[in-house]
PyMOL CGO cylinders between C-alpha atoms (Angstrom):
from pymol import cmd
from pymol.cgo import CYLINDER

trace = [
    CYLINDER, -0.05, 0.09, -0.08, 1.17, 3.59, -0.85, 0.3, 1, 1, 1, 1, 1, 1,
    CYLINDER, 1.17, 3.59, -0.85, 1.60, 5.49, 2.42, 0.3, 1, 1, 1, 1, 1, 1,
    CYLINDER, 1.60, 5.49, 2.42, 3.34, 8.73, 3.31, 0.3, 1, 1, 1, 1, 1, 1,
    CYLINDER, 3.34, 8.73, 3.31, 5.23, 9.64, 6.18, 0.3, 1, 1, 1, 1, 1, 1,
    CYLINDER, 5.23, 9.64, 6.18, 6.55, 13.27, 7.47, 0.3, 1, 1, 1, 1, 1, 1,
    CYLINDER, 6.55, 13.27, 7.47, 10.04, 13.59, 8.60, 0.3, 1, 1, 1, 1, 1, 1,
    CYLINDER, 10.04, 13.59, 8.60, 10.65, 17.27, 9.59, 0.3, 1, 1, 1, 1, 1, 1,
    CYLINDER, 10.65, 17.27, 9.59, 8.68, 19.18, 7.13, 0.3, 1, 1, 1, 1, 1, 1,
    CYLINDER, 8.68, 19.18, 7.13, 8.99, 16.81, 4.22, 0.3, 1, 1, 1, 1, 1, 1,
    CYLINDER, 8.99, 16.81, 4.22, 6.52, 14.21, 2.96, 0.3, 1, 1, 1, 1, 1, 1,
    CYLINDER, 6.52, 14.21, 2.96, 8.13, 11.02, 1.67, 0.3, 1, 1, 1, 1, 1, 1,
    CYLINDER, 8.13, 11.02, 1.67, 6.95, 7.57, 0.65, 0.3, 1, 1, 1, 1, 1, 1,
    CYLINDER, 6.95, 7.57, 0.65, 7.43, 5.01, 3.19, 0.3, 1, 1, 1, 1, 1, 1,
    CYLINDER, 7.43, 5.01, 3.19, 8.26, 2.45, 0.63, 0.3, 1, 1, 1, 1, 1, 1,
    CYLINDER, 8.26, 2.45, 0.63, 9.83, 3.89, -3.00, 0.3, 1, 1, 1, 1, 1, 1,
    CYLINDER, 9.83, 3.89, -3.00, 9.69, 0.80, -4.75, 0.3, 1, 1, 1, 1, 1, 1,
    CYLINDER, 9.69, 0.80, -4.75, 6.01, 0.81, -4.56, 0.3, 1, 1, 1, 1, 1, 1,
    CYLINDER, 6.01, 0.81, -4.56, 5.90, 3.33, -7.43, 0.3, 1, 1, 1, 1, 1, 1,
    CYLINDER, 5.90, 3.33, -7.43, 8.04, 1.27, -9.94, 0.3, 1, 1, 1, 1, 1, 1,
    CYLINDER, 8.04, 1.27, -9.94, 5.37, -0.96, -11.23, 0.3, 1, 1, 1, 1, 1, 1,
    CYLINDER, 5.37, -0.96, -11.23, 2.46, 1.51, -11.53, 0.3, 1, 1, 1, 1, 1, 1,
    CYLINDER, 2.46, 1.51, -11.53, 5.19, 4.09, -13.22, 0.3, 1, 1, 1, 1, 1, 1,
    CYLINDER, 5.19, 4.09, -13.22, 5.82, 1.28, -15.97, 0.3, 1, 1, 1, 1, 1, 1,
    CYLINDER, 5.82, 1.28, -15.97, 2.42, 0.41, -16.50, 0.3, 1, 1, 1, 1, 1, 1,
    CYLINDER, 2.42, 0.41, -16.50, 1.55, 4.11, -16.99, 0.3, 1, 1, 1, 1, 1, 1,
    CYLINDER, 1.55, 4.11, -16.99, 4.60, 4.79, -19.26, 0.3, 1, 1, 1, 1, 1, 1,
    CYLINDER, 4.60, 4.79, -19.26, 6.12, 7.44, -16.94, 0.3, 1, 1, 1, 1, 1, 1,
    CYLINDER, 6.12, 7.44, -16.94, 9.24, 7.83, -14.88, 0.3, 1, 1, 1, 1, 1, 1,
    CYLINDER, 9.24, 7.83, -14.88, 8.98, 6.50, -11.44, 0.3, 1, 1, 1, 1, 1, 1,
    CYLINDER, 8.98, 6.50, -11.44, 10.72, 9.76, -10.01, 0.3, 1, 1, 1, 1, 1, 1,
    CYLINDER, 10.72, 9.76, -10.01, 8.23, 11.84, -11.85, 0.3, 1, 1, 1, 1, 1, 1,
    CYLINDER, 8.23, 11.84, -11.85, 5.11, 9.92, -10.34, 0.3, 1, 1, 1, 1, 1, 1,
    CYLINDER, 5.11, 9.92, -10.34, 6.85, 10.38, -7.09, 0.3, 1, 1, 1, 1, 1, 1,
    CYLINDER, 6.85, 10.38, -7.09, 7.16, 14.06, -7.34, 0.3, 1, 1, 1, 1, 1, 1,
    CYLINDER, 7.16, 14.06, -7.34, 3.91, 14.56, -8.66, 0.3, 1, 1, 1, 1, 1, 1,
    CYLINDER, 3.91, 14.56, -8.66, 2.13, 12.67, -5.76, 0.3, 1, 1, 1, 1, 1, 1,
    CYLINDER, 2.13, 12.67, -5.76, 4.15, 14.51, -2.80, 0.3, 1, 1, 1, 1, 1, 1,
    CYLINDER, 4.15, 14.51, -2.80, 3.88, 18.11, -4.68, 0.3, 1, 1, 1, 1, 1, 1,
    CYLINDER, 3.88, 18.11, -4.68, 2.01, 20.82, -6.11, 0.3, 1, 1, 1, 1, 1, 1,
    CYLINDER, 2.01, 20.82, -6.11, 3.02, 23.54, -8.59, 0.3, 1, 1, 1, 1, 1, 1,
    CYLINDER, 3.02, 23.54, -8.59, 1.18, 26.94, -7.69, 0.3, 1, 1, 1, 1, 1, 1,
    CYLINDER, 1.18, 26.94, -7.69, 1.16, 28.93, -10.82, 0.3, 1, 1, 1, 1, 1, 1,
    CYLINDER, 1.16, 28.93, -10.82, 1.34, 32.70, -10.45, 0.3, 1, 1, 1, 1, 1, 1,
    CYLINDER, 1.34, 32.70, -10.45, 3.60, 35.06, -11.52, 0.3, 1, 1, 1, 1, 1, 1,
    CYLINDER, 3.60, 35.06, -11.52, 6.13, 32.54, -11.14, 0.3, 1, 1, 1, 1, 1, 1,
    CYLINDER, 6.13, 32.54, -11.14, 5.89, 28.77, -10.45, 0.3, 1, 1, 1, 1, 1, 1,
    CYLINDER, 5.89, 28.77, -10.45, 6.63, 27.80, -6.89, 0.3, 1, 1, 1, 1, 1, 1,
    CYLINDER, 6.63, 27.80, -6.89, 6.42, 23.88, -6.30, 0.3, 1, 1, 1, 1, 1, 1,
    CYLINDER, 6.42, 23.88, -6.30, 4.89, 23.28, -2.85, 0.3, 1, 1, 1, 1, 1, 1,
    CYLINDER, 4.89, 23.28, -2.85, 5.24, 20.09, -0.92, 0.3, 1, 1, 1, 1, 1, 1,
    CYLINDER, 5.24, 20.09, -0.92, 1.88, 18.57, 0.39, 0.3, 1, 1, 1, 1, 1, 1,
    CYLINDER, 1.88, 18.57, 0.39, 1.09, 17.21, 3.60, 0.3, 1, 1, 1, 1, 1, 1,
    CYLINDER, 1.09, 17.21, 3.60, 0.60, 13.62, 4.14, 0.3, 1, 1, 1, 1, 1, 1,
    CYLINDER, 0.60, 13.62, 4.14, -3.06, 14.09, 4.22, 0.3, 1, 1, 1, 1, 1, 1,
    CYLINDER, -3.06, 14.09, 4.22, -3.09, 16.10, 0.96, 0.3, 1, 1, 1, 1, 1, 1,
    CYLINDER, -3.09, 16.10, 0.96, -0.84, 13.53, -0.72, 0.3, 1, 1, 1, 1, 1, 1,
    CYLINDER, -0.84, 13.53, -0.72, -3.25, 10.80, 0.34, 0.3, 1, 1, 1, 1, 1, 1,
    CYLINDER, -3.25, 10.80, 0.34, -5.88, 12.91, -1.39, 0.3, 1, 1, 1, 1, 1, 1,
    CYLINDER, -5.88, 12.91, -1.39, -3.79, 13.15, -4.41, 0.3, 1, 1, 1, 1, 1, 1,
    CYLINDER, -3.79, 13.15, -4.41, -3.13, 9.61, -4.31, 0.3, 1, 1, 1, 1, 1, 1,
    CYLINDER, -3.13, 9.61, -4.31, -6.69, 8.73, -3.94, 0.3, 1, 1, 1, 1, 1, 1,
    CYLINDER, -6.69, 8.73, -3.94, -7.92, 11.23, -7.02, 0.3, 1, 1, 1, 1, 1, 1,
    CYLINDER, -7.92, 11.23, -7.02, -5.08, 9.48, -9.29, 0.3, 1, 1, 1, 1, 1, 1,
    CYLINDER, -5.08, 9.48, -9.29, -6.55, 6.34, -8.52, 0.3, 1, 1, 1, 1, 1, 1,
    CYLINDER, -6.55, 6.34, -8.52, -10.52, 7.42, -8.85, 0.3, 1, 1, 1, 1, 1, 1,
    CYLINDER, -10.52, 7.42, -8.85, -9.15, 8.90, -12.59, 0.3, 1, 1, 1, 1, 1, 1,
    CYLINDER, -9.15, 8.90, -12.59, -7.55, 5.77, -13.60, 0.3, 1, 1, 1, 1, 1, 1,
    CYLINDER, -7.55, 5.77, -13.60, -10.53, 3.71, -12.46, 0.3, 1, 1, 1, 1, 1, 1,
    CYLINDER, -10.53, 3.71, -12.46, -12.83, 5.81, -14.23, 0.3, 1, 1, 1, 1, 1, 1,
    CYLINDER, -12.83, 5.81, -14.23, -10.90, 5.69, -17.58, 0.3, 1, 1, 1, 1, 1, 1,
    CYLINDER, -10.90, 5.69, -17.58, -10.49, 1.91, -17.40, 0.3, 1, 1, 1, 1, 1, 1,
    CYLINDER, -10.49, 1.91, -17.40, -14.15, 1.53, -16.58, 0.3, 1, 1, 1, 1, 1, 1,
    CYLINDER, -14.15, 1.53, -16.58, -15.15, 3.48, -19.67, 0.3, 1, 1, 1, 1, 1, 1,
    CYLINDER, -15.15, 3.48, -19.67, -12.87, 1.85, -21.84, 0.3, 1, 1, 1, 1, 1, 1,
    CYLINDER, -12.87, 1.85, -21.84, -14.25, -1.28, -20.81, 0.3, 1, 1, 1, 1, 1, 1,
    CYLINDER, -14.25, -1.28, -20.81, -17.66, -0.64, -21.35, 0.3, 1, 1, 1, 1, 1, 1,
    CYLINDER, -17.66, -0.64, -21.35, -17.05, 0.93, -24.58, 0.3, 1, 1, 1, 1, 1, 1,
    CYLINDER, -17.05, 0.93, -24.58, -15.07, -2.29, -25.86, 0.3, 1, 1, 1, 1, 1, 1,
    CYLINDER, -15.07, -2.29, -25.86, -17.68, -4.48, -24.40, 0.3, 1, 1, 1, 1, 1, 1,
    CYLINDER, -17.68, -4.48, -24.40, -20.33, -2.53, -26.37, 0.3, 1, 1, 1, 1, 1, 1,
    CYLINDER, -20.33, -2.53, -26.37, -18.45, -2.47, -29.48, 0.3, 1, 1, 1, 1, 1, 1,
    CYLINDER, -18.45, -2.47, -29.48, -17.91, -6.48, -29.35, 0.3, 1, 1, 1, 1, 1, 1,
    CYLINDER, -17.91, -6.48, -29.35, -21.85, -6.72, -28.51, 0.3, 1, 1, 1, 1, 1, 1,
    CYLINDER, -21.85, -6.72, -28.51, -22.62, -4.64, -31.78, 0.3, 1, 1, 1, 1, 1, 1,
    CYLINDER, -22.62, -4.64, -31.78, -20.40, -6.68, -33.84, 0.3, 1, 1, 1, 1, 1, 1,
    CYLINDER, -20.40, -6.68, -33.84, -22.02, -9.94, -32.48, 0.3, 1, 1, 1, 1, 1, 1,
    CYLINDER, -22.02, -9.94, -32.48, -25.24, -8.89, -32.88, 0.3, 1, 1, 1, 1, 1, 1,
    CYLINDER, -25.24, -8.89, -32.88, -24.77, -7.82, -36.50, 0.3, 1, 1, 1, 1, 1, 1,
    CYLINDER, -24.77, -7.82, -36.50, -22.76, -11.24, -37.37, 0.3, 1, 1, 1, 1, 1, 1,
    CYLINDER, -22.76, -11.24, -37.37, -25.42, -13.21, -35.81, 0.3, 1, 1, 1, 1, 1, 1,
    CYLINDER, -25.42, -13.21, -35.81, -28.98, -14.18, -37.04, 0.3, 1, 1, 1, 1, 1, 1,
    CYLINDER, -28.98, -14.18, -37.04, -31.72, -13.67, -34.32, 0.3, 1, 1, 1, 1, 1, 1,
    CYLINDER, -31.72, -13.67, -34.32, -32.17, -17.50, -33.83, 0.3, 1, 1, 1, 1, 1, 1,
    CYLINDER, -32.17, -17.50, -33.83, -28.46, -17.83, -32.68, 0.3, 1, 1, 1, 1, 1, 1,
    CYLINDER, -28.46, -17.83, -32.68, -28.51, -14.73, -30.44, 0.3, 1, 1, 1, 1, 1, 1,
    CYLINDER, -28.51, -14.73, -30.44, -28.93, -15.44, -26.80, 0.3, 1, 1, 1, 1, 1, 1,
    CYLINDER, -28.93, -15.44, -26.80, -28.28, -12.53, -24.19, 0.3, 1, 1, 1, 1, 1, 1,
    CYLINDER, -28.28, -12.53, -24.19, -28.54, -12.96, -20.91, 0.3, 1, 1, 1, 1, 1, 1,
]
cmd.load_cgo(trace, "trace")
């Protein structure tokens, strides 16, 4: 599980190796993913990188997980519907059985 801890005023991950495989699956650098989870860029006249506290980092982790899950679910529904349309168009009504 991806958990955060605060050492002095710096938030860090308890286990850095936890992000290696998810970063590989997303096709990004593990260090970039790590940085995005524990910091935020505040835009104004100048771009300032702000370190998050453990609670904010956990919310960021949860938001990323939710976004990935939603995109995966949408993709699976789209592929399933496409397969169903292809199946219906190739089969006659006698052979079509949908539960």
